[in-house]
C-alpha positions in Angstrom: -172.1 -37.5 30.7 -174.4 -34.7 30.0 -172.8 -32.0 28.0 -174.1 -28.4 28.2 -172.9 -27.6 24.7 -175.8 -29.7 23.3 -178.2 -27.0 24.4 -176.5 -24.2 22.5 -178.9 -24.6 19.7 -181.8 -24.1 22.1 -180.2 -21.1 23.8 -179.3 -19.4 20.6 -181.9 -20.4 18.0 -181.8 -19.0 14.5 -183.7 -15.7 14.0 -187.4 -16.1 14.1 -187.4 -19.6 15.4 -187.1 -21.6 18.7 -187.8 -25.3 18.3 -189.5 -26.9 15.4 -189.2 -23.6 13.5 -192.0 -22.2 15.6 -191.7 -18.9 17.6 -192.7 -19.1 21.3 -192.9 -16.1 23.6 -190.0 -15.9 26.0 -188.7 -19.2 24.5 -185.0 -18.2 25.0 -185.5 -17.2 28.6 -187.4 -20.4 29.4 -184.8 -22.7 28.0 -182.0 -20.7 29.7 -183.7 -21.1 33.0 -184.1 -24.9 32.5 -180.5 -25.1 31.4 -179.4 -23.4 34.7 -181.5 -25.8 36.6 -180.1 -28.8 34.7 -176.5 -27.7 35.1 -177.1 -27.2 38.9 -178.7 -30.7 39.2 -175.8 -32.2 37.2 -173.2 -30.4 39.4 -175.0 -31.7 42.5 -174.9 -35.2 41.0 -171.2 -35.0 40.2 -170.6 -33.8 43.7 -172.6 -36.7 45.2 -170.8 -39.2 43.0 -167.4 -37.8 44.1 -168.5 -38.0 47.7 -169.7 -41.5 47.3 -166.5 -42.5 45.6 -164.5 -41.0 48.4 -166.6 -43.0 50.9 -166.0 -46.2 49.0 -162.3 -45.6 48.8 -162.1 -44.8 52.5 -164.2 -47.9 53.4 -161.9 -50.1 51.3 -158.8 -48.8 53.0 -160.4 -49.3 56.4 -161.5 -52.8 55.8 -158.1 -53.8 54.3 -156.5 -52.4 57.5 -159.0 -54.3 59.7 -158.3 -57.5 57.9 -154.6 -57.0 58.2 -154.9 -56.4 61.9 -157.4 -59.3 62.5 -155.2 -61.8 60.6 -152.2 -60.8 62.6 -154.1 -60.8 65.9 -155.4 -64.3 65.3 -151.9 -65.5 64.6 -150.6 -63.8 67.7 -153.3 -65.4 69.8 -152.2 -68.8 68.6 -148.6 -68.0 69.7 -149.9 -66.7 73.0 -151.7 -70.0 73.6 -148.4 -71.9 73.1 -146.5 -69.4 75.3 -148.9 -69.9 78.1 -148.4 -73.7 78.2 -147.2 -75.1 81.6 -146.0 -78.4 80.1 -142.3 -78.9 81.0 -142.0 -82.5 80.0 -141.8 -85.7 82.0 -138.0 -86.0 81.9 -134.9 -84.2 80.6 -135.3 -85.6 77.0 -138.9 -84.6 76.9 -138.1 -81.1 78.2 -135.3 -80.7 75.6 -137.8 -81.5 72.8 -140.3 -79.0 74.2 -137.5 -76.3 74.3 -136.4 -76.9 70.8 -140.0 -76.8 69.6 -140.7 -73.5 71.4 -137.5 -72.0 69.9 -139.3 -72.3 66.6 -142.2 -70.2 68.0 -139.7 -67.6 69.2 -138.1 -67.3 65.8 -141.5 -66.9 64.2 -142.3 -64.1 66.6 -139.0 -62.4 65.8 -139.8 -62.6 62.1 -143.4 -61.3 62.7 -141.9 -58.0 63.8 -142.0 -56.8 60.2 -145.7 -57.6 59.9 -146.4 -55.5 63.0 -144.3 -52.7 61.6 -146.3 -52.8 58.3 -149.5 -52.5 60.2 -148.2 -49.6 62.1 -147.1 -47.9 58.9 -150.6 -48.4 57.4 -152.2 -47.0 60.5 -150.0 -43.9 60.3 -150.8 -43.3 56.7 -154.5 -43.6 57.3 -154.4 -41.2 60.3 -152.3 -38.7 58.4 -154.9 -38.7 55.6 -157.6 -37.7 58.0 -159.5 -40.9 57.6 -163.1 -40.7 58.8 -162.7 -43.9 60.8 -159.6 -42.6 62.6 -160.9 -43.5 66.1 -161.5 -47.1 65.2 -158.2 -47.3 63.3 -156.3 -45.9 66.3 -158.1 -48.3 68.7 -157.3 -51.3 66.6 -153.7 -50.3 66.4 -153.4 -49.9 70.1 -155.0 -53.3 70.8 -152.6 -54.9 68.3 -149.5 -53.3 69.9 -150.7 -54.4 73.4 -151.2 -58.0 72.2 -147.8 -58.0 70.5 -146.1 -56.8 73.7 -147.9 -59.4 75.9 -147.2 -62.3 73.5 -143.5 -61.5 73.5 -143.4 -61.2 77.3 -145.2 -64.5 77.6 -142.7 -66.1 75.1 -139.7 -64.8 77.2 -141.3 -66.2 80.4 -141.9 -69.5 78.7 -138.2 -69.7 77.6 -137.0 -68.9 81.1 -139.4 -71.5 82.6 -138.3 -74.2 80.2 -134.6 -73.4 80.9 -135.3 -73.8 84.7 -137.3 -77.0 84.1 -134.4 -78.3 82.0 -132.0 -77.8 84.9 -134.4 -79.5 87.3 -134.8 -82.5 85.0 -131.0 -82.7 84.5 -130.5 -82.7 88.3 -133.2 -85.4 88.8 -131.6 -87.5 86.1 -128.1 -87.1 87.6 -129.5 -87.8 91.1 -131.1 -91.0 89.9 -128.0 -92.1 88.2 -125.9 -91.4 91.3 -128.4 -93.2 93.5 -128.2 -96.2 91.2 -124.4 -96.1 91.2 -124.3 -95.8 95.0 -126.6 -98.8 95.3 -124.3 -100.8 93.1 -121.3 -99.7 95.1 -123.0 -100.5 98.4 -123.7 -104.0 97.2 -120.1 -104.3 96.1 -118.9 -103.0 99.5 -121.0 -105.5 101.3 -119.6 -108.3 99.2 -116.1 -107.2 99.9 -116.7 -107.1 103.6 -118.0 -110.6 103.5 -114.9 -112.0 101.9 -112.7 -114.2 104.2 -109.3 -112.5 104.0 -107.8 -114.7 106.7 -107.6 -117.6 104.2 -106.8 -115.5 101.1 -103.4 -115.6 99.5 -101.2 -112.6 98.8 -102.4 -112.3 95.2 -106.0 -112.3 96.3 -105.2 -109.6 98.9 -103.6 -107.4 96.2 -106.7 -107.8 93.9 -109.0 -106.9 96.8 -106.8 -103.9 97.6 -107.0 -102.7 94.0 -110.8 -103.1 94.1 -111.0 -101.2 97.3 -108.9 -98.3 96.0 -111.1 -98.1 92.9 -114.2 -98.1 95.1 -112.8 -95.3 97.3 -111.8 -93.3 94.2 -115.3 -93.6 92.8 -116.8 -92.5 96.0 -114.6 -89.4 96.1 -115.5 -88.6 92.5 -119.2 -88.8 93.3 -118.7 -86.6 96.4 -117.1 -83.9 94.2 -120.2 -83.9 92.0 
């Protein structure tokens, strides 16, 4: 740092001298003028250094904010890709696995709400400080909020779609099981019809009656389903 006090000896030389113990005309006035010029240049340099320091600080804050937004945006785009999936599984078991896996994504999104809130707080602080890149900061914040909203909406739609697919798969599975059961019962009924009851004894008739009652009971149970 240049200190103006170092020039006091030149501004106020001892009587009869200026520099080098030699007397120069108007020496004191010449040095004073140079001192003023030097102090002005120094003040301008300090001002420029302060301005540059402010620029660097503002740039650092801006780029930290941008990185914060970009990292979160990249993460949200990954979740958006998962939420846009139209895979609902081949069967009920597969659909249940997809549902459980996506529930993890939903929980991660819920936890990410604090990250979004942190970005919003950073944005508000920068805007309140009158940051020179306010327009860009505001635009990035708006884009992030829009992305956050759309990803959550897509996640909700994916949850609902998986729930619907799960019901369809369950119906298909139960329908297949019922059709198989009916096929078995139909075969049993045909076998019962082909039995020769005319030559059966009383014990056999009772057994056949019990089998018939069980058959009818099973049919009624299926009808209720």
